[in-house]
N, C-alpha and C positions, 0 to 999 in steps of 0.2 A: 426842356422840350423832349418829348418822346417821338419816335418815328424816324424817318430818314433824315440825315443831316447832309444835305447837299447845298450848294450855293443857291440854287433855285428855291428850295424850301426855306432857307434862311432869309432870302429876299422877300418871300411872301410873308413870313412871320413878321419881319421888320415893318412891312407895309400895313399888315393888320394891326399891329400895336400902334403905329402912327395914327391909324383911323380912330383909335380909342382915346387919343390925346385931346383934351378939351380945346386947345388952341387950334388944332387941325379941324375939329368938328365945327368950329365957329367960323371957318374960312372957306368961302365958296371956291377960291382959287386953289387952295391946298386939296380940298375934296375933289375938285375937277382933275387934279393931277393924279390922284390915286384911283379914281373910279373909271373903269373901261367905258368907252362911248355906248356900249350895248349893255351896260350893267343893269341887273334886275335884283330885287330883293323880295323874298316872301316873308312877310311880317308875322308876328305871333298870332294875329287874328286871321291869317290866311290871305290877307290882302297882297296883291302883286304891286310892287312899287317900282317906278321907273327911276332912272338916274337923276333926272331933274327934280322929281318929287322928293327923293331922299336928300338931295343937296339942300333944297329949300326947307325941308323939315329940320334937318340937323343944324343948319345955320340959324334957324329961328328958335331952336330950343337946345342950344349947346349946354352940356352938363356943367355944373359948377366945378371949378378947379379943386375945391376942398372936399369933393365927394368923388374920388377916383373910382374907375371901374377895375375890379380885380380880375385877372385872367389866370386860370388854372387849366391843367390837363391839355395843354397845347400839343397837338400832333400834326405832323405834316407828311404828305406822301406825294412824290413826283408821279403824275399820271401819264405824262408825255414830256418831251423835251421843253416845251413851253407852257405847261399846265401843271399847277400845284393845287392839291386839295388840302385844306386845313380844317381841323375840328378842335373845339376848345369850349371851355365853360367860362361865363362871365358872372360876376356878382357885383351889383351896384345899386344905385338908387331905385332902379326899376325892378329889382329882384334878381333871381338867378335864371340863367338861360344856357341851353346847349346851342352851340353855333357851328355852322358849316359854311366854308367859303371856298370859292374856286378863283384862283389867280391865273392870269394869262400874261405871258411876256409879249410886249409889243415893241415897236421901234422906239417908243418913248420910255420904255422900262416896264416893270411889273405893275399891272393894274388889276383891281378887283373886278371880276366879271359877274360873279353871282354870290349872294349871301342869303342864309336863312337862319333865323333865331327861333328857338322853341322854348317857352317857359318850362322850368324844371324845378322840382322840389327835392330831388335827390342830391 
């Protein structure tokens, strides 16, 4: 990982990687534990997704365990004591994408507050 190496950044990276795990993506309970109640996602099409929509979509179409998502270029930056910004690249069954995530520390732990993925060919 490139970028700051703080406990907060490490916690956000660990959470982000858990969200890419097929077992987590197939579990409404595990996704609910990682996604902030106010979570939103801007999809590659430009569509704004709510927490409920993302959970339903991921649980309904969890990736196959034998087709993992590869993560490269992970970078993290502490924006405030309880806010971390991550950027990284994924390569998987859906192609390659540049991703940006904002994680917030809550009383329940670190939760993903915002995510955006943009298809990439580089």
